[in-house]
Phi, psi and omega in degrees: 000138181292144177287146181295141181287138178285144181295150180289155179304325181295317180294320179299316181295318178299320180295317179296317179301318179297316180297320179296318179296320178297320180298313180299318180296319184288322185257019185303321182295332179274317183297327183253024179293158183286331180279133180233350182286144176303143182251026178206171180291135178266133177284135183296322180225148173248114182297144179287102180232100187290350176281333185267323180208166183281113177274119187248152172294164176303147183299331180300335179298333183259004185230157176265084179258125181304147181305318183299318181291320180294321178296317179298317179295322179300308183289341175286321189263341184292141182228158174299139181096345177292150179267133177237150179235132182207184181239134181294128180254331178201148180240125179242177180291336182265359180148192177232154177257143176226143176263131187285140179253316180200177179251148180251356177199179180072207179283118183282126181231160175270106189233357189304327185263005186272351179055048177272126181252155177222147178256133171250101182297154183300330180292342180259014177252114181295139178290142180272344178209177183287343181222164179096167181283124180298336181283344182293342180286341187254152179229155175299132181102347178296142173275132186233135169254126185222165177257138180285123184257326183212141180233121173252093186294325184294313181266000180054054178239142182234144172235137182237166180223150176258007176272136180296338181297342179280351182270152173290160184306322184290344180246010188297338181276356181290131181281125179255156179119209183289135177228176175247173180296339177292338182273000178301145177300151183298323181297326179288320177299319178297322180297319178296321179297315181297323180298328182269330183264335182072025180292154176276166178304315183296320180295317178296319181300312186288336179268358177284129182303321184294338181293333180269003180295119182298337181259020184303311183297315180298319181298309182290325179298319179295318180296327182269003178073034181254123179271134180286330182288327179222070187288142174283165177280133176268347184266326181297333182296341179295338183290342180279352180264147174260094181275147177285160181302330182293339182269354179281157186306313182302318181293317179295319181296320179297318180294316179296317180298317180298319180294316180294318180298320179297326176296319178296319179299316180299316179297319179297319179297320178298319177295318182299320182298329181262011175084011180267078189290326181295313179296323178298315180298320178299318180294318179295318179296321179296317179300319182282340171290320180289314183223089187302336183258015183292114187296316182297320179294319180295317180294316181295317180292322177300318178297322179291318176302316181296320178298323182276356177093001179273076189292323181296319178295320179298315180300319179301314180294317181296322181294318179295319179299318181290327175297318182286328181218085184300342182265004183288112187295314183295321179300315180294315183297311181294324180296315179300314181297317182291323178298318179294319180295318179293322176300321177298320177298315181294326179296319178296329179275007181064022174265073191292321180295319177297316179300318180299319181296324179292318178296319180297320180297318179299318180290329178293332178280324181214102183297337184266007183285099189296323183300318180292321180295317179295318180296320180292318178298314179298317180297318182294323175296317179298318179295320179297316179297317179298320180295316179297318179296320179294321179296317178297317180297318181295319179295319179298314180297323180295317179296317179297323180292319179295319180296320181296319179295318180298317179297318180297322180294320177301313181299321181294319179297318179299318181296321180294321178296317179298318181296322181293318181296000000 
């Protein structure tokens, strides 16, 4: 018998999404409860244990965050008592300097490439024996685990200590001093792996042993002081933050929609280039369903309408695009060209006044549009000629009418003479 086929990743993801929605619906009364404070003791630190939960690299590893911003975030979040790990770069009589490689506690950041240095003064280096220079025990290149003793955020200067007294009580058992690469935190080792493999956040998450731990939620909830019997709301706590308008759902949705719509426009343009106009139109329509005011989609669809000869529809799309983005060069250029083309059609149909209005509109959008100016000049000459011809025709008809009346009067006089005779 054939073995059952495993479900596709797409189906698995759809199933997970459905489960999440069911969970939110089922637990809505708890998730949106008014109480949000933890109802149990919070552990100061959560030890990196990959068997219990998924230990992940810093999020910056998966994102393109500028160095300046990462440096700013580091100095914003670092606190006295945090553990730092670095490599000694120089040893002086007053202490040694080390360049930081990673963090061992507090807010975990990606800092290896930021070239952040810290000074360990000689007074903060424990002596290794009763006599001799305490710095003689250390060499340039040694890996050091130290406690942050002082932070000068303004000048971006750090001072560290190798004494355990600089650590907070919950970290007092941490060994400070020289370490080996085996002592690097697990999150940093994972970060190095990602740097070489290029894995995504999701891929790293799913291959972490702790992610499959059936007691994962219970473990982390206990560490965070969350009781399952009377859980606080995790969503209400967002209300204590002052988020900018850009972070609210409508703004985010608008941004996402614009991005998605542009992908559809790109696909439509690719179809258009190879002559597959039906598929191109479907993509443009899809883009405008997602984002009705998307300028690029309106311009692209207008161009396709113009190509197919539906000039009025093309003009409509270009006008809306120009309303949304008055500086869009292609929208203005294509609209002017299409207005002139439509004016030419009306001119052929002898709807000269309508044609004139289209040429004038094109010139009002772009005074330097020579094609519209030439068409308008030509049309006005044509209108002048038509007017002169109509005037001549009217005069001719008037003369013929007068002649006809004169002839009729002659006949009447003759008849009267005959009658008289």
